[in-house]
N, C-alpha and C positions, 0 to 999 in steps of 0.2 A: 946047329942047335935045333932041337925038336920043337914042334908046335906046342906040345904040352908044356915044355919048359918056359916058352914065352908066356903062355897063359898063367903059369904059376908065378912068374916074376911080376906080371901085371897085377895079379890078385894080391901078392904080397905088398906091392907098392901101395895099392889102394887101401889095404888094411892099415898101413903105417901112417898114411896122410889123411885117410877118410875121416878120422875122428881122433884128435890128440889134444892133450890138455896144456894149459899154460897158466902160470901164476903171474899176475900183472900188478904193478904198484898203482895205487890211487893217489889222489891229491892229498889225502890224509895220511900222515906218517904212521906206519905200522898196520895200516888196513890195506888188504890186497883183494883183487878180483880173482876169481877162479874161472878160467875160460875154457870152453870146449870149442875147438876150431875144426871146421870141415872143409878140406881143400880139394880142388879139382884142377888137373893139368890139361892144357889145351895146346897142341894135340897131345894125346898120351904118348909117353916115351916108348920107342920101339928099338929093336936091335939089342945087342948084348949090353947089359948095364948092371950095376950093383944097386938093387932096390934100397939097401940101407943108406948108401951114399946119396941117392936122389932124395930119399925121404928126409934125411938130416938137413939138406940144403933147403928144402921146402919148409920144413918146420921152423928152421932158424929164421928164414926170411919173414914168415907170417907172424911169428912171435915178436919179432922186432917191430913190425908194422902195428900190431895190436898194442904193444907196450907204449909206443909213441901216441897212439890214438886216445889212450885212457889216462895217461899220467897226470893230466890236468883236470880229470873228471872227478866230481865229488861222489863218493860211494853212497851218500845220503840219497842221491837221485840215481838209482840204478838204471831205470829205463833210459835216461839221457846218455849214460855211459854205454849202454848196450847199442843205442843208435849210432853213437859216434864211432864205436869200434866196428860195427857192421858196415858202416859207410866206407871206411878205409879199406876193409878187407874185400869189399865187392870190386874195388878197382883192380884191373888186371896188372900183375907184376911180371916183368920179363926176367926169367932166370937163365943164366948161361950154364946150361947143363952139358955133360959130356956128349959130344957128337951133334948136338943141335940146341937151338934156343927154344924155350918153352914158356908159355904164359901160365900163371897160376892165379886162380881166384878162390875166394873162401867165404863161408858164412861163419857165424860165431854165436855162442850162447854164453852170456856172462852171468855169474852167480856170486854169492858171498858164502864162504865157508861159515860154519857155525860160530867159530871164534870171531871172525870178522863181522858177522851179523850182530853178535853181542856187543862188539866194540862200537858199531854204528848206533845201536840203541843207547849205549852209555853216552855217546857224543850228543845224540838228540836230546837226551834228558838234561845234559849240562847246558846245551844251547837254549832249551826252553826255560830253564831256571834263570839263566842270565838275562834272557829277553824279558821275563816277568820282573826281575829286579830292576832292569833298566827302565821299563815302563812305569813302575811305581815311583822310582826316583824322579822321572820326567814329570809325572802327574803332580807329585808333591811340589816340585819346583815351580811348575806352571801355576798351580793353585796359589802358592805363596806370592808369586809375581802378580797375579791377578788381584789378590787381596790388597796388596800394598801399592797398587797402581794409582792411588788417589792420595794427595797430600794429607787429607784428614785421617786416612787409615794409617799412614806412616806415623803421624803424630800420636795417634791412639796407641800404636804398638810401642812407640818410644816411651810413652807415659807408663806403660806396663812394666818397664824395666825397673828392677829394685834400686838401681843407682841413679834413676832419672831425677833431674832437678826441675821441679815444676815451674819454678820462677825463671828458669833459663831454657825455654824450649828452643828447638832448632829454628834457624832462620826460615821464613816462609819460602823464600826463593830457593833455598837448598832443598826443602821438602818437594817443591814442584819439580825441580830438576831431577831429583832421584826418582820421583814417581813417573816422570816421563820416560826415564831409562827403563823402568820396570814394565811400562806399557809396551815398550819395544821388544820385550822378550818373545822369541819365536813361538808362534802358536802351533798347536798340534795340526797335523794334516787333515784331521777329520772335523776340525772346528768349523761350524757353519759360517758362510760368508757374511751373513747378517751380523754376527758377533764381531767379526773382523772390521766390518764397516762401522759399527758403533764405536770401536776404539779409534778409528781414523777420525770420525766426526768429533769425538771428545778432544782429541789432540788439536784438531783444527779450531774448535771453539776456544780452547785454552790459549790460542795465540792472540786472542782479542780480549784483553783484560776488562775493558769498560763494558758495563751492562748495556749501554746504548748500542754498542757494536754487536753484541750478542743478539739483541732483539732484532736488529736489522737483518742479520744473517738468518735468523729463525723465520722472519717474514719472507725472505727469499726462498727458503725451504718450503714454506707453506704455499707460495705461489707455484712452485714446481709441482707440489702435490695436486693442486687444483688443475694444473695443465695435464696431469696424468689421470684426471677424472677420479680423484680420491678426496672429495671435499671433507669427508669425515675426519681424515687424518690431518688435513689442513686446519680444520677448526680446533683440533686438539693442540697443534703447534701454536696457533694464535693465542689460545688460552694460556699457554705457558708464557708468552710475551707479556701478558697482563698480570703476571704473578711475580712477587718479590722472590728472586732466586734464593735469598738468604733465609727467608722464613717460610716460603711456600704459601704465603697469604696474598690476598688481592692487594694491588698497589693503592696508594692514596688516591690517585686519579680515578681509579675504578670505583672506590668507595664513595667518592663525592657524588651528591645528587645531581 
């Protein structure tokens, strides 16, 4: 076989595997990647061979590898799919070709055809709309739970009902139990820790029904503030201990000369 013939076969093989296309399924039904794969044989095949047969085996092997690499990749994140596919194709594969074993490596460029790109845009629009609806629903629910997290608020809401019997209001213990359940509603991730701490303190103080107990706890809190070198805050807490919680007015002991 002439030298020219060998060169022609080699050139033909390079042309057939140097850049070939593949259509690969994504994780989204109906949306596919369009891949261009660039293969390299090491060492190059020599001797008499059929370039079409070798090229078919190479293309089949690389398409199978590429398909497995992206089948779980979301087309919304095309760069991630590109990286995953390229990583797999960079790994040398052993091919049992006629007359000798050869290794093949490849690079790849992933794209989305126009129809697949349009499908991704529609998908993103639907996801954004659903996320907005979910956020609004969560915010409304959280706001309602926050509003009704106090027994008095629950009673006020109950009194607003057209069939409410003013002379037969809900039991105070039932209102407190329901309000406590509402205070346990999961808070948003972005809610400041200060607000979460306030809810915990409110629940803690609610465990001590007697005003004397609440005052003692508030005095302990004031002592902690002074230890943290925050006397101004401690004074404000102590001022609350000298106020009637029901009326917000000074206690009789404070009014006495």
